[in-house]
C-alpha positions in Angstrom: -10.0 13.0 11.8 -10.2 15.2 8.6 -11.7 14.2 5.2 -11.2 15.3 1.6 -13.4 15.0 -1.5 -11.6 13.2 -4.1 -12.2 13.9 -7.7 -14.9 11.5 -8.3 -16.7 12.5 -4.9 -15.1 9.9 -2.5 -15.1 11.2 0.7 -11.3 9.9 2.2 -10.7 10.0 6.1 -7.4 10.6 7.2 -5.0 11.8 10.5 -2.0 13.9 10.8 0.7 13.9 13.4 4.0 15.5 13.6 5.4 18.8 11.7 7.9 19.2 8.9 7.2 17.9 5.5 4.5 15.9 4.2 4.8 12.1 4.2 1.6 10.1 2.9 1.3 6.3 4.0 0.2 4.3 2.0 -1.2 0.7 3.4 -1.6 -2.4 1.8 -4.3 -5.5 2.2 -6.3 -5.3 4.8 -4.7 -2.1 6.7 -6.8 0.7 7.6 -6.7 3.2 10.7 -9.2 1.1 12.5 -7.0 -1.8 13.1 -3.7 -0.9 11.8 -1.2 -0.5 15.1 2.3 -0.4 13.2 1.9 3.0 10.9 0.8 5.1 14.2 3.8 4.0 15.9 6.4 5.0 13.3 4.1 8.3 12.4 5.0 9.0 16.1 8.6 8.4 15.7 9.2 10.3 12.4 6.8 13.2 14.6 9.3 15.8 15.1 10.8 15.6 11.4 7.4 15.5 9.4 4.2 15.5 9.2 2.9 11.8 8.8 -0.6 11.5 6.5 -2.3 8.3 8.1 -5.7 7.9 5.4 -8.1 5.0 4.6 -7.9 3.6 1.3 -11.3 4.0 -0.4 -13.7 1.2 1.5 -12.4 1.1 4.3 -12.4 3.1 8.0 -13.8 6.5 7.7 -13.2 6.3 3.6 -16.3 6.1 1.0 -16.3 3.3 -2.0 -17.4 5.0 -5.0 -18.1 2.1 -7.8 -16.8 1.2 -10.5 -13.2 1.0 -8.8 -10.1 1.9 -11.0 -6.9 2.3 -9.7 -6.4 5.9 -11.2 -9.5 6.6 -8.6 -6.6 5.9 -5.5 -4.3 7.9 -7.4 -6.8 10.6 -7.1 -7.3 10.1 -3.7 -3.9 10.3 -2.8 -3.4 13.4 -5.2 -6.8 15.3 -3.4 -5.1 14.5 0.1 -1.8 16.0 -1.1 -3.7 19.1 -2.2 -5.2 19.7 1.2 -2.2 19.9 2.8 -0.1 21.8 1.0 0.4 20.7 -2.4 3.7 18.4 -2.3 4.3 15.3 -0.1 6.7 12.2 -0.2 5.3 8.7 -0.1 5.8 5.3 1.7 3.6 2.5 0.6 3.8 -1.0 1.9 3.0 -4.2 0.3 0.2 -3.5 -2.5 0.5 0.0 -1.1 3.8 0.4 -2.5 2.7 -0.6 -5.9 0.2 2.1 -6.0 2.6 4.5 -4.2 5.0 4.1 -7.4 1.6 4.4 -9.5 0.9 7.5 -7.5 4.8 8.8 -8.1 4.3 8.2 -12.0 1.3 10.2 -12.4 1.2 12.9 -10.0 4.1 14.8 -11.5 6.2 17.0 -8.6 3.7 16.8 -6.3 5.2 13.8 -5.5 8.7 14.1 -4.3 10.5 11.3 -2.9 9.2 7.0 -2.5 10.0 4.5 -0.6 8.7 1.6 -1.4 8.3 -1.2 1.2 7.5 -4.7 -0.7 5.7 -4.4 -3.6 4.6 -7.7 -4.2 5.1 -8.0 -7.8 6.4 -11.6 -8.3 8.2 -12.0 -11.8 7.8 -15.8 -11.5 4.6 -16.0 -11.2 2.5 -16.9 -14.2 0.4 -14.4 -15.3 -2.4 -16.3 -15.8 -2.7 -17.5 -12.7 -2.5 -13.7 -11.0 -5.6 -12.9 -13.5 -7.5 -15.9 -12.1 -6.7 -15.2 -8.5 -8.1 -11.7 -9.6 -11.2 -12.6 -11.0 -11.8 -15.3 -8.4 -11.4 -12.2 -5.6 -13.6 -9.8 -7.7 -16.1 -11.9 -8.3 -16.3 -12.4 -4.3 -16.3 -8.5 -4.1 -19.1 -8.6 -6.5 -21.5 -11.2 -3.7 -20.0 -8.3 -1.0 -18.5 -11.5 0.7 -16.1 -9.8 2.6 -15.8 -12.9 5.1 -14.7 -15.6 2.2 -12.4 -12.7 0.7 -10.4 -12.4 3.7 -10.5 -16.6 4.5 -8.7 -17.0 0.9 -6.6 -13.9 1.2 -4.8 -15.5 3.9 -5.0 -18.9 3.2 -3.5 -17.6 -0.1 -0.1 -15.8 1.7 0.3 -18.9 3.9 -1.4 -18.6 7.2 -1.4 -21.9 8.4 -5.2 -23.3 8.7 -5.3 -23.5 12.9 -3.8 -19.7 13.0 -6.6 -18.7 10.1 -9.3 -20.5 12.7 -8.1 -18.5 15.4 -7.9 -15.5 13.6 -11.4 -16.1 12.4 -12.2 -17.0 16.4 -10.7 -13.4 17.8 -12.6 -10.0 18.4 -10.3 -8.4 15.7 -12.1 -10.8 13.1 -14.9 -9.0 12.1 -13.4 -5.4 11.8 -11.1 -7.3 9.2 -14.0 -8.8 7.2 -15.4 -5.3 7.0 -13.1 -4.6 4.4 -12.6 -8.1 2.7 -13.6 -7.1 -0.5 -11.2 -4.0 -0.9 -8.8 -7.1 -1.1 -9.6 -6.9 -5.1 -8.4 -3.1 -5.0 -5.1 -4.6 -4.2 -5.0 -7.5 -6.2 -5.8 -5.1 -9.3 -3.0 -2.5 -9.0 -0.1 -5.4 -8.4 -1.6 -7.3 -11.6 -1.5 -4.0 -13.3 1.8 -3.3 -12.1 2.7 -6.1 -13.2 0.9 -6.6 -16.6 1.6 -3.2 -17.7 3.6 -1.2 -15.5 7.2 -2.3 -15.9 8.8 -0.8 -16.8 6.8 1.5 -19.0 4.5 3.6 -17.3 6.6 3.8 -14.3 9.5 5.0 -16.6 7.5 8.8 -15.7 8.4 8.5 -12.0 11.5 10.2 -12.1 11.8 10.9 -8.5 14.3 9.5 -6.0 12.8 6.1 -5.5 13.7 3.9 -2.6 12.9 -0.2 -3.0 13.0 -1.9 0.6 12.4 -5.4 1.4 13.3 -7.4 4.7 16.0 -10.6 3.9 13.2 -12.8 6.3 10.4 -11.6 4.1 8.5 -14.3 1.3 11.8 -15.3 -1.1 10.4 -13.6 -3.8 10.5 -10.0 -2.5 13.7 -9.4 -3.0 13.5 -10.2 -6.9 10.6 -8.4 -7.0 12.5 -5.2 -5.4 15.9 -5.5 -7.7 13.4 -5.5 -10.7 11.3 -2.8 -9.2 13.9 -0.1 -8.7 16.1 -1.2 -12.2 12.6 -0.1 -13.9 12.4 3.3 -12.1 14.9 5.7 -13.4 16.0 6.6 -10.0 15.6 3.2 -8.0 17.7 2.3 -5.2 17.8 -0.4 -3.5 18.3 -1.8 0.3 17.7 -4.9 2.5 16.3 -4.8 6.1 18.5 -7.5 8.0 16.1 -9.6 10.1 12.6 -8.0 8.8 9.9 -9.8 7.4 6.3 -8.7 5.2 5.5 -6.5 8.2 8.8 -4.6 9.3 9.1 -2.9 12.8 8.6 0.7 12.8 11.9 0.8 14.6 13.6 -0.8 11.8 12.4 1.3 9.0 12.2 4.8 10.8 15.7 5.4 10.2 15.6 4.5 6.6 12.5 6.9 6.2 14.0 9.6 7.7 17.4 9.1 6.3 16.2 9.2 2.4 13.6 12.3 3.3 15.8 14.3 4.7 
């Protein structure tokens, strides 16, 4: 494991796999190297063509969490990772991490070459006040340091059935997820700001080729969200993966990444 120091002094843990042009993977809510099984498989599939960089977003795993939080601090984390590994990279983001990847693409200029965003969860139909209320509720749980309550609330909000949630809470994996529960507020902040101020004004600076991807078995609003975001970006492109949901199989995503970034 390697580490870089972000602009505000926060230590960010990461690792690299493979060889070739650098690709930084930006994970979504609850995900980090301690629990993520999918992205390492994806990285291995791409290892002959790319150097895949897997990192823990701030507040998770081997990374620190200097307060106060701001989306700009996470962009600085990505900038530090790129600077320490050659100075240029493409980004691949998932869910709320896809929103963060677009933010970084807009902010970092030619340090980012291309970006792939899988299902950035900006729901155009959701009332802004409802999104604000959910963000405020999650930030209140973070202020109390209640990662378990934050995780329960999040899983319920995204539609996990009560009986499945109870099984999750009883599983050996639960403590590793509740350990990062308060960082869900970071994801909701990124999504809320993307909805409130990012489309299309700030993101017009993301002139790099951008591929917005959704799965046809995911939440109904994801296709509309992907269409709107692709339209908001200067060089936004679209693809839909047949048979995939919000957690795409590496086997389905690897060819898309390889083709778009090559």
